[in-house]
N, CA, C and O atoms as a Tinker XYZ file with bonds, in Angstrom:
   424  protein
     1  N     94.015000   84.251000   93.480000    73     2
     2  CA    92.930000   84.285000   92.548000    64     1     3
     3  C     93.329000   85.131000   91.350000    63     2     4     5
     4  O     93.740000   86.284000   91.486000    81     3
     5  N     93.202000   84.542000   90.199000    73     3     6
     6  CA    93.611000   85.225000   88.979000    64     5     7
     7  C     92.554000   85.063000   87.900000    63     6     8     9
     8  O     91.735000   84.145000   87.939000    81     7
     9  N     92.588000   85.958000   86.955000    73     7    10
    10  CA    91.673000   85.938000   85.822000    64     9    11
    11  C     92.456000   85.527000   84.592000    63    10    12    13
    12  O     93.495000   86.113000   84.288000    81    11
    13  N     91.963000   84.524000   83.883000    73    11    14
    14  CA    92.619000   84.099000   82.649000    64    13    15
    15  C     92.245000   85.054000   81.528000    63    14    16    17
    16  O     91.092000   85.464000   81.390000    81    15
    17  N     93.225000   85.387000   80.752000    73    15    18
    18  CA    93.011000   86.218000   79.580000    64    17    19
    19  C     94.199000   86.031000   78.655000    63    18    20    21
    20  O     95.251000   85.558000   79.083000    81    19
    21  N     94.042000   86.397000   77.402000    73    19    22
    22  CA    95.186000   86.294000   76.488000    64    21    23
    23  C     96.313000   87.192000   76.983000    63    22    24    25
    24  O     96.144000   88.408000   77.080000    81    23
    25  N     97.432000   86.614000   77.288000    73    23    26
    26  CA    98.558000   87.368000   77.835000    64    25    27
    27  C     99.298000   88.058000   76.699000    63    26    28    29
    28  O    100.042000   87.431000   75.946000    81    27
    29  N     99.078000   89.347000   76.596000    73    27    30
    30  CA    99.743000   90.103000   75.545000    64    29    31
    31  C     99.827000   91.550000   75.973000    63    30    32    33
    32  O     99.209000   91.957000   76.957000    81    31
    33  N    100.580000   92.307000   75.241000    73    31    34
    34  CA   100.707000   93.743000   75.503000    64    33    35
    35  C     99.340000   94.419000   75.430000    63    34    36    37
    36  O     99.056000   95.345000   76.190000    81    35
    37  N     98.504000   93.954000   74.516000    73    35    38
    38  CA    97.170000   94.529000   74.369000    64    37    39
    39  C     96.363000   94.320000   75.642000    63    38    40    41
    40  O     95.649000   95.227000   76.069000    81    39
    41  N     96.460000   93.154000   76.252000    73    39    42
    42  CA    95.684000   92.859000   77.453000    64    41    43
    43  C     96.064000   93.762000   78.618000    63    42    44    45
    44  O     95.184000   94.239000   79.335000    81    43
    45  N     97.344000   94.004000   78.820000    73    43    46
    46  CA    97.745000   94.858000   79.935000    64    45    47
    47  C     97.329000   96.293000   79.654000    63    46    48    49
    48  O     97.010000   97.040000   80.579000    81    47
    49  N     97.330000   96.680000   78.396000    73    47    50
    50  CA    96.848000   98.015000   78.026000    64    49    51
    51  C     95.352000   98.113000   78.318000    63    50    52    53
    52  O     94.888000   99.117000   78.859000    81    51
    53  N     94.602000   97.077000   77.963000    73    51    54
    54  CA    93.163000   97.055000   78.244000    64    53    55
    55  C     92.901000   97.076000   79.751000    63    54    56    57
    56  O     91.999000   97.772000   80.218000    81    55
    57  N     93.684000   96.320000   80.503000    73    55    58
    58  CA    93.548000   96.307000   81.956000    64    57    59
    59  C     93.786000   97.714000   82.519000    63    58    60    61
    60  O     92.999000   98.204000   83.328000    81    59
    61  N     94.867000   98.354000   82.089000    73    59    62
    62  CA    95.185000   99.695000   82.592000    64    61    63
    63  C     94.102000  100.702000   82.201000    63    62    64    65
    64  O     93.774000  101.599000   82.977000    81    63
    65  N     93.552000  100.551000   81.001000    73    63    66
    66  CA    92.467000  101.435000   80.571000    64    65    67
    67  C     91.231000  101.242000   81.455000    63    66    68    69
    68  O     90.585000  102.213000   81.848000    81    67
    69  N     90.911000  100.000000   81.759000    73    67    70
    70  CA    89.766000   99.700000   82.617000    64    69    71
    71  C     89.952000  100.307000   84.008000    63    70    72    73
    72  O     89.032000  100.926000   84.543000    81    71
    73  N     91.123000  100.134000   84.587000    73    71    74
    74  CA    91.381000  100.672000   85.922000    64    73    75
    75  C     91.357000  102.202000   85.891000    63    74    76    77
    76  O     90.832000  102.831000   86.809000    81    75
    77  N     91.919000  102.800000   84.845000    73    75    78
    78  CA    91.890000  104.261000   84.725000    64    77    79
    79  C     90.456000  104.775000   84.656000    63    78    80    81
    80  O     90.130000  105.793000   85.266000    81    79
    81  N     89.609000  104.079000   83.922000    73    79    82
    82  CA    88.199000  104.468000   83.847000    64    81    83
    83  C     87.558000  104.402000   85.231000    63    82    84    85
    84  O     86.787000  105.287000   85.603000    81    83
    85  N     87.873000  103.361000   85.990000    73    83    86
    86  CA    87.331000  103.239000   87.342000    64    85    87
    87  C     87.852000  104.359000   88.244000    63    86    88    89
    88  O     87.101000  104.918000   89.043000    81    87
    89  N     89.121000  104.679000   88.115000    73    87    90
    90  CA    89.714000  105.747000   88.925000    64    89    91
    91  C     89.089000  107.099000   88.591000    63    90    92    93
    92  O     88.932000  107.948000   89.468000    81    91
    93  N     88.736000  107.296000   87.332000    73    91    94
    94  CA    88.106000  108.549000   86.924000    64    93    95
    95  C     86.619000  108.583000   87.275000    63    94    96    97
    96  O     85.980000  109.633000   87.218000    81    95
    97  N     86.083000  107.427000   87.635000    73    95    98
    98  CA    84.694000  107.363000   88.067000    64    97    99
    99  C     83.680000  107.153000   86.963000    63    98   100   101
   100  O     82.477000  107.216000   87.215000    81    99
   101  N     84.136000  106.904000   85.745000    73    99   102
   102  CA    83.197000  106.674000   84.645000    64   101   103
   103  C     83.708000  105.576000   83.728000    63   102   104   105
   104  O     84.865000  105.581000   83.307000    81   103
   105  N     82.828000  104.640000   83.429000    73   103   106
   106  CA    83.133000  103.639000   82.413000    64   105   107
   107  C     82.561000  104.188000   81.115000    63   106   108   109
   108  O     81.348000  104.358000   81.001000    81   107
   109  N     83.396000  104.460000   80.156000    73   107   110
   110  CA    82.994000  105.148000   78.930000    64   109   111
   111  C     82.493000  104.214000   77.841000    63   110   112   113
   112  O     82.207000  104.655000   76.728000    81   111
   113  N     82.387000  102.964000   78.143000    73   111   114
   114  CA    81.969000  102.009000   77.117000    64   113   115
   115  C     80.926000  101.073000   77.678000    63   114   116   117
   116  O     80.701000  101.033000   78.888000    81   115
   117  N     80.297000  100.332000   76.815000    73   115   118
   118  CA    79.276000   99.386000   77.257000    64   117   119
   119  C     79.560000   97.968000   76.789000    63   118   120   121
   120  O     78.724000   97.079000   76.950000    81   119
   121  N     80.731000   97.754000   76.211000    73   119   122
   122  CA    81.141000   96.426000   75.758000    64   121   123
   123  C     82.439000   96.057000   76.457000    63   122   124   125
   124  O     83.400000   96.826000   76.457000    81   123
   125  N     82.456000   94.866000   77.056000    73   123   126
   126  CA    83.619000   94.426000   77.817000    64   125   127
   127  C     83.973000   92.993000   77.441000    63   126   128   129
   128  O     83.106000   92.199000   77.073000    81   127
   129  N     85.250000   92.679000   77.540000    73   127   130
   130  CA    85.714000   91.308000   77.367000    64   129   131
   131  C     85.269000   90.510000   78.605000    63   130   132   133
   132  O     85.101000   91.087000   79.679000    81   131
   133  N     85.079000   89.198000   78.464000    73   131   134
   134  CA    84.670000   88.379000   79.618000    64   133   135
   135  C     85.595000   88.545000   80.833000    63   134   136   137
   136  O     85.118000   88.604000   81.967000    81   135
   137  N     86.911000   88.619000   80.604000    73   135   138
   138  CA    87.827000   88.763000   81.734000    64   137   139
   139  C     87.680000   90.130000   82.399000    63   138   140   141
   140  O     87.919000   90.261000   83.599000    81   139
   141  N     87.287000   91.154000   81.629000    73   139   142
   142  CA    87.050000   92.472000   82.212000    64   141   143
   143  C     85.813000   92.448000   83.109000    63   142   144   145
   144  O     85.805000   93.042000   84.187000    81   143
   145  N     84.775000   91.758000   82.656000    73   143   146
   146  CA    83.562000   91.621000   83.466000    64   145   147
   147  C     83.891000   90.893000   84.758000    63   146   148   149
   148  O     83.425000   91.281000   85.829000    81   147
   149  N     84.696000   89.834000   84.658000    73   147   150
   150  CA    85.100000   89.080000   85.852000    64   149   151
   151  C     85.852000   89.979000   86.830000    63   150   152   153
   152  O     85.620000   89.914000   88.037000    81   151
   153  N     86.744000   90.813000   86.318000    73   151   154
   154  CA    87.467000   91.754000   87.184000    64   153   155
   155  C     86.530000   92.776000   87.810000    63   154   156   157
   156  O     86.635000   93.068000   89.001000    81   155
   157  N     85.614000   93.321000   87.013000    73   155   158
   158  CA    84.671000   94.311000   87.540000    64   157   159
   159  C     83.788000   93.722000   88.636000    63   158   160   161
   160  O     83.534000   94.373000   89.649000    81   159
   161  N     83.324000   92.501000   88.437000    73   159   162
   162  CA    82.501000   91.841000   89.460000    64   161   163
   163  C     83.306000   91.589000   90.729000    63   162   164   165
   164  O     82.790000   91.736000   91.837000    81   163
   165  N     84.570000   91.210000   90.563000    73   163   166
   166  CA    85.430000   90.976000   91.716000    64   165   167
   167  C     85.673000   92.283000   92.479000    63   166   168   169
   168  O     85.630000   92.307000   93.709000    81   167
   169  N     85.925000   93.356000   91.748000    73   167   170
   170  CA    86.150000   94.669000   92.387000    64   169   171
   171  C     84.904000   95.079000   93.158000    63   170   172   173
   172  O     84.997000   95.549000   94.292000    81   171
   173  N     83.758000   94.903000   92.555000    73   171   174
   174  CA    82.499000   95.256000   93.223000    64   173   175
   175  C     82.284000   94.405000   94.477000    63   174   176   177
   176  O     81.833000   94.910000   95.505000    81   175
   177  N     82.606000   93.122000   94.390000    73   175   178
   178  CA    82.415000   92.209000   95.526000    64   177   179
   179  C     83.329000   92.556000   96.699000    63   178   180   181
   180  O     83.019000   92.226000   97.844000    81   179
   181  N     84.446000   93.217000   96.425000    73   179   182
   182  CA    85.374000   93.586000   97.498000    64   181   183
   183  C     84.828000   94.710000   98.377000    63   182   184   185
   184  O     85.331000   94.935000   99.478000    81   183
   185  N     83.814000   95.408000   97.904000    73   183   186
   186  CA    83.134000   96.458000   98.671000    64   185   187
   187  C     84.122000   97.412000   99.344000    63   186   188   189
   188  O     84.143000   97.546000  100.568000    81   187
   189  N     84.927000   98.062000   98.531000    73   187   190
   190  CA    85.910000   99.008000   99.053000    64   189   191
   191  C     85.214000  100.240000   99.618000    63   190   192   193
   192  O     84.212000  100.707000   99.077000    81   191
   193  N     85.758000  100.754000  100.708000    73   191   194
   194  CA    85.244000  102.017000  101.247000    64   193   195
   195  C     85.568000  103.119000  100.257000    63   194   196   197
   196  O     86.652000  103.147000   99.675000    81   195
   197  N     84.640000  104.007000  100.076000    73   195   198
   198  CA    84.831000  105.110000   99.128000    64   197   199
   199  C     86.051000  105.947000   99.491000    63   198   200   201
   200  O     86.723000  106.478000   98.607000    81   199
   201  N     86.341000  106.068000  100.773000    73   199   202
   202  CA    87.447000  106.913000  101.230000    64   201   203
   203  C     88.818000  106.427000  100.767000    63   202   204   205
   204  O     89.729000  107.235000  100.584000    81   203
   205  N     88.976000  105.121000  100.575000    73   203   206
   206  CA    90.294000  104.634000  100.135000    64   205   207
   207  C     90.238000  103.836000   98.832000    63   206   208   209
   208  O     91.218000  103.193000   98.456000    81   207
   209  N     89.114000  103.873000   98.155000    73   207   210
   210  CA    88.927000  103.116000   96.914000    64   209   211
   211  C     89.977000  103.470000   95.858000    63   210   212   213
   212  O     90.597000  102.579000   95.278000    81   211
   213  N     90.177000  104.758000   95.610000    73   211   214
   214  CA    91.110000  105.184000   94.575000    64   213   215
   215  C     92.532000  104.717000   94.884000    63   214   216   217
   216  O     93.235000  104.230000   93.999000    81   215
   217  N     92.947000  104.864000   96.120000    73   215   218
   218  CA    94.313000  104.461000   96.494000    64   217   219
   219  C     94.492000  102.948000   96.374000    63   218   220   221
   220  O     95.524000  102.481000   95.893000    81   219
   221  N     93.503000  102.192000   96.806000    73   219   222
   222  CA    93.576000  100.727000   96.700000    64   221   223
   223  C     93.637000  100.314000   95.237000    63   222   224   225
   224  O     94.420000   99.436000   94.874000    81   223
   225  N     92.819000  100.937000   94.393000    73   223   226
   226  CA    92.832000  100.599000   92.967000    64   225   227
   227  C     94.165000  100.961000   92.322000    63   226   228   229
   228  O     94.660000  100.222000   91.472000    81   227
   229  N     94.750000  102.089000   92.717000    73   227   230
   230  CA    96.067000  102.461000   92.169000    64   229   231
   231  C     97.133000  101.446000   92.561000    63   230   232   233
   232  O     97.948000  101.039000   91.733000    81   231
   233  N     97.122000  101.041000   93.822000    73   231   234
   234  CA    98.104000  100.050000   94.294000    64   233   235
   235  C     97.894000   98.704000   93.619000    63   234   236   237
   236  O     98.854000   98.025000   93.254000    81   235
   237  N     96.637000   98.326000   93.457000    73   235   238
   238  CA    96.298000   97.078000   92.775000    64   237   239
   239  C     96.794000   97.111000   91.333000    63   238   240   241
   240  O     97.374000   96.137000   90.853000    81   239
   241  N     96.572000   98.214000   90.651000    73   239   242
   242  CA    97.030000   98.362000   89.275000    64   241   243
   243  C     98.547000   98.236000   89.196000    63   242   244   245
   244  O     99.074000   97.574000   88.302000    81   243
   245  N     99.231000   98.860000   90.114000    73   243   246
   246  CA   100.695000   98.798000   90.136000    64   245   247
   247  C    101.168000   97.357000   90.358000    63   246   248   249
   248  O    102.100000   96.903000   89.695000    81   247
   249  N    100.534000   96.645000   91.280000    73   247   250
   250  CA   100.901000   95.252000   91.562000    64   249   251
   251  C    100.623000   94.357000   90.360000    63   250   252   253
   252  O    101.431000   93.487000   90.036000    81   251
   253  N     99.490000   94.562000   89.698000    73   251   254
   254  CA    99.152000   93.757000   88.517000    64   253   255
   255  C    100.152000   94.015000   87.389000    63   254   256   257
   256  O    100.546000   93.085000   86.684000    81   255
   257  N    100.560000   95.263000   87.216000    73   255   258
   258  CA   101.558000   95.593000   86.192000    64   257   259
   259  C    102.914000   94.973000   86.524000    63   258   260   261
   260  O    103.617000   94.504000   85.629000    81   259
   261  N    103.282000   94.969000   87.799000    73   259   262
   262  CA   104.535000   94.322000   88.218000    64   261   263
   263  C    104.491000   92.835000   87.905000    63   262   264   265
   264  O    105.451000   92.280000   87.370000    81   263
   265  N    103.381000   92.190000   88.236000    73   263   266
   266  CA   103.221000   90.764000   87.937000    64   265   267
   267  C    103.345000   90.515000   86.439000    63   266   268   269
   268  O    103.999000   89.561000   86.018000    81   267
   269  N    102.723000   91.364000   85.640000    73   267   270
   270  CA   102.786000   91.228000   84.187000    64   269   271
   271  C    104.232000   91.338000   83.699000    63   270   272   273
   272  O    104.672000   90.545000   82.867000    81   271
   273  N    104.959000   92.316000   84.213000    73   271   274
   274  CA   106.355000   92.510000   83.810000    64   273   275
   275  C    107.223000   91.324000   84.204000    63   274   276   277
   276  O    108.236000   91.051000   83.561000    81   275
   277  N    106.830000   90.624000   85.252000    73   275   278
   278  CA   107.572000   89.440000   85.699000    64   277   279
   279  C    107.165000   88.183000   84.944000    63   278   280   281
   280  O    107.667000   87.095000   85.225000    81   279
   281  N    106.245000   88.336000   83.974000    73   279   282
   282  CA   105.876000   87.200000   83.139000    64   281   283
   283  C    104.649000   86.432000   83.575000    63   282   284   285
   284  O    104.390000   85.350000   83.048000    81   283
   285  N    103.890000   86.950000   84.510000    73   283   286
   286  CA   102.669000   86.280000   84.956000    64   285   287
   287  C    101.722000   86.142000   83.768000    63   286   288   289
   288  O    101.570000   87.082000   82.988000    81   287
   289  N    101.089000   84.989000   83.624000    73   287   290
   290  CA   100.240000   84.739000   82.462000    64   289   291
   291  C     98.761000   85.020000   82.709000    63   290   292   293
   292  O     97.944000   84.838000   81.806000    81   291
   293  N     98.408000   85.453000   83.896000    73   291   294
   294  CA    97.025000   85.812000   84.177000    64   293   295
   295  C     97.017000   87.018000   85.110000    63   294   296   297
   296  O     97.983000   87.270000   85.831000    81   295
   297  N     95.917000   87.754000   85.083000    73   295   298
   298  CA    95.812000   88.955000   85.906000    64   297   299
   299  C     95.359000   88.612000   87.321000    63   298   300   301
   300  O     94.476000   87.781000   87.533000    81   299
   301  N     95.975000   89.261000   88.252000    73   299   302
   302  CA    95.606000   89.137000   89.653000    64   301   303
   303  C     94.270000   89.833000   89.872000    63   302   304   305
   304  O     94.083000   90.968000   89.435000    81   303
   305  N     93.340000   89.159000   90.545000    73   303   306
   306  CA    92.080000   89.797000   90.909000    64   305   307
   307  C     92.320000   90.698000   92.111000    63   306   308   309
   308  O     93.258000   90.487000   92.879000    81   307
   309  N     91.473000   91.694000   92.268000    73   307   310
   310  CA    91.587000   92.578000   93.423000    64   309   311
   311  C     91.442000   91.784000   94.716000    63   310   312   313
   312  O     92.171000   92.039000   95.674000    81   311
   313  N     90.529000   90.840000   94.763000    73   311   314
   314  CA    90.344000   90.039000   95.977000    64   313   315
   315  C     91.621000   89.261000   96.307000    63   314   316   317
   316  O     91.976000   89.127000   97.478000    81   315
   317  N     92.303000   88.753000   95.296000    73   315   318
   318  CA    93.573000   88.054000   95.508000    64   317   319
   319  C     94.648000   88.995000   95.995000    63   318   320   321
   320  O     95.443000   88.644000   96.868000    81   319
   321  N     94.676000   90.197000   95.431000    73   319   322
   322  CA    95.641000   91.217000   95.855000    64   321   323
   323  C     95.414000   91.594000   97.321000    63   322   324   325
   324  O     96.367000   91.686000   98.094000    81   323
   325  N     94.157000   91.809000   97.700000    73   323   326
   326  CA    93.851000   92.173000   99.084000    64   325   327
   327  C     94.194000   91.038000  100.043000    63   326   328   329
   328  O     94.716000   91.276000  101.133000    81   327
   329  N     93.900000   89.807000   99.637000    73   327   330
   330  CA    94.223000   88.640000  100.471000    64   329   331
   331  C     95.731000   88.517000  100.646000    63   330   332   333
   332  O     96.216000   88.268000  101.749000    81   331
   333  N     96.464000   88.692000   99.560000    73   331   334
   334  CA    97.930000   88.635000   99.620000    64   333   335
   335  C     98.463000   89.694000  100.584000    63   334   336   337
   336  O     99.378000   89.420000  101.360000    81   335
   337  N     97.898000   90.902000  100.540000    73   335   338
   338  CA    98.319000   91.968000  101.457000    64   337   339
   339  C     97.998000   91.628000  102.906000    63   338   340   341
   340  O     98.793000   91.907000  103.804000    81   339
   341  N     96.824000   91.020000  103.138000    73   339   342
   342  CA    96.454000   90.613000  104.507000    64   341   343
   343  C     97.418000   89.559000  105.042000    63   342   344   345
   344  O     97.819000   89.605000  106.204000    81   343
   345  N     97.786000   88.608000  104.180000    73   343   346
   346  CA    98.729000   87.559000  104.594000    64   345   347
   347  C    100.094000   88.150000  104.936000    63   346   348   349
   348  O    100.712000   87.760000  105.926000    81   347
   349  N    100.559000   89.083000  104.122000    73   347   350
   350  CA   101.850000   89.728000  104.380000    64   349   351
   351  C    101.788000   90.499000  105.691000    63   350   352   353
   352  O    102.709000   90.411000  106.503000    81   351
   353  N    100.725000   91.245000  105.906000    73   351   354
   354  CA   100.577000   92.016000  107.143000    64   353   355
   355  C    100.502000   91.087000  108.350000    63   354   356   357
   356  O    101.062000   91.386000  109.404000    81   355
   357  N     99.816000   89.968000  108.195000    73   355   358
   358  CA    99.699000   89.001000  109.281000    64   357   359
   359  C    101.051000   88.384000  109.617000    63   358   360   361
   360  O    101.400000   88.225000  110.787000    81   359
   361  N    101.813000   88.035000  108.571000    73   359   362
   362  CA   103.148000   87.474000  108.806000    64   361   363
   363  C    104.051000   88.484000  109.496000    63   362   364   365
   364  O    104.820000   88.135000  110.392000    81   363
   365  N    103.953000   89.734000  109.073000    73   363   366
   366  CA   104.765000   90.781000  109.711000    64   365   367
   367  C    104.371000   90.949000  111.166000    63   366   368   369
   368  O    105.233000   91.067000  112.037000    81   367
   369  N    103.067000   90.961000  111.434000    73   367   370
   370  CA   102.588000   91.114000  112.806000    64   369   371
   371  C    103.010000   89.921000  113.657000    63   370   372   373
   372  O    103.441000   90.089000  114.797000    81   371
   373  N    102.888000   88.725000  113.108000    73   371   374
   374  CA   103.300000   87.528000  113.844000    64   373   375
   375  C    104.806000   87.498000  114.037000    63   374   376   377
   376  O    105.296000   87.073000  115.084000    81   375
   377  N    105.535000   87.945000  113.035000    73   375   378
   378  CA   106.986000   88.000000  113.151000    64   377   379
   379  C    107.408000   89.003000  114.207000    63   378   380   381
   380  O    108.315000   88.731000  114.993000    81   379
   381  N    106.765000   90.153000  114.235000    73   379   382
   382  CA   107.075000   91.175000  115.237000    64   381   383
   383  C    106.702000   90.674000  116.619000    63   382   384   385
   384  O    107.439000   90.909000  117.576000    81   383
   385  N    105.569000   89.986000  116.746000    73   383   386
   386  CA   105.168000   89.439000  118.042000    64   385   387
   387  C    106.138000   88.350000  118.466000    63   386   388   389
   388  O    106.492000   88.245000  119.640000    81   387
   389  N    106.564000   87.543000  117.510000    73   387   390
   390  CA   107.532000   86.487000  117.816000    64   389   391
   391  C    108.849000   87.065000  118.315000    63   390   392   393
   392  O    109.456000   86.528000  119.241000    81   391
   393  N    109.291000   88.159000  117.702000    73   391   394
   394  CA   110.517000   88.812000  118.134000    64   393   395
   395  C    110.369000   89.324000  119.558000    63   394   396   397
   396  O    111.303000   89.220000  120.353000    81   395
   397  N    109.209000   89.875000  119.889000    73   395   398
   398  CA   108.977000   90.392000  121.237000    64   397   399
   399  C    109.013000   89.241000  122.248000    63   398   400   401
   400  O    109.570000   89.377000  123.337000    81   399
   401  N    108.415000   88.115000  121.876000    73   399   402
   402  CA   108.397000   86.978000  122.786000    64   401   403
   403  C    109.815000   86.476000  123.023000    63   402   404   405
   404  O    110.151000   86.083000  124.140000    81   403
   405  N    110.651000   86.483000  121.988000    73   403   406
   406  CA   112.025000   86.054000  122.145000    64   405   407
   407  C    112.757000   86.965000  123.126000    63   406   408   409
   408  O    113.527000   86.502000  123.967000    81   407
   409  N    112.509000   88.247000  123.008000    73   407   410
   410  CA   113.163000   89.192000  123.915000    64   409   411
   411  C    112.688000   89.000000  125.345000    63   410   412   413
   412  O    113.470000   89.137000  126.286000    81   411
   413  N    111.416000   88.685000  125.513000    73   411   414
   414  CA   110.878000   88.487000  126.847000    64   413   415
   415  C    111.409000   87.214000  127.491000    63   414   416   417
   416  O    111.568000   87.156000  128.711000    81   415
   417  N    111.683000   86.194000  126.684000    73   415   418
   418  CA   112.167000   84.923000  127.207000    64   417   419
   419  C    113.611000   85.012000  127.662000    63   418   420   421
   420  O    114.029000   84.230000  128.516000    81   419
   421  N    114.375000   85.929000  127.126000    73   419   422
   422  CA   115.810000   85.994000  127.441000    64   421   423
   423  C    116.089000   86.563000  128.782000    63   422   424
   424  O    117.251000   86.676000  129.175000    81   423
């Protein structure tokens, strides 16, 4: 899941500013681009626990910046980032279980 926005240096700067505002706990403005509103609604819908919200947002920001540096033309939504992480964890767990089964069969 990704958010379409004009892919430019300005957009990634705006994205980082938005995430920094969230990490600091205050949105200092009252005007947002449509893609920013879409991201904010997605973040809210993810219902992060307060105890790990900051860490998840930092990791999400880092992943979105990596995608941008690799030439991605749209921003990854937090829900997409979390889903991608769940899939990776599931594959690792299944791979580890598969390895155990192989050892048991031998």
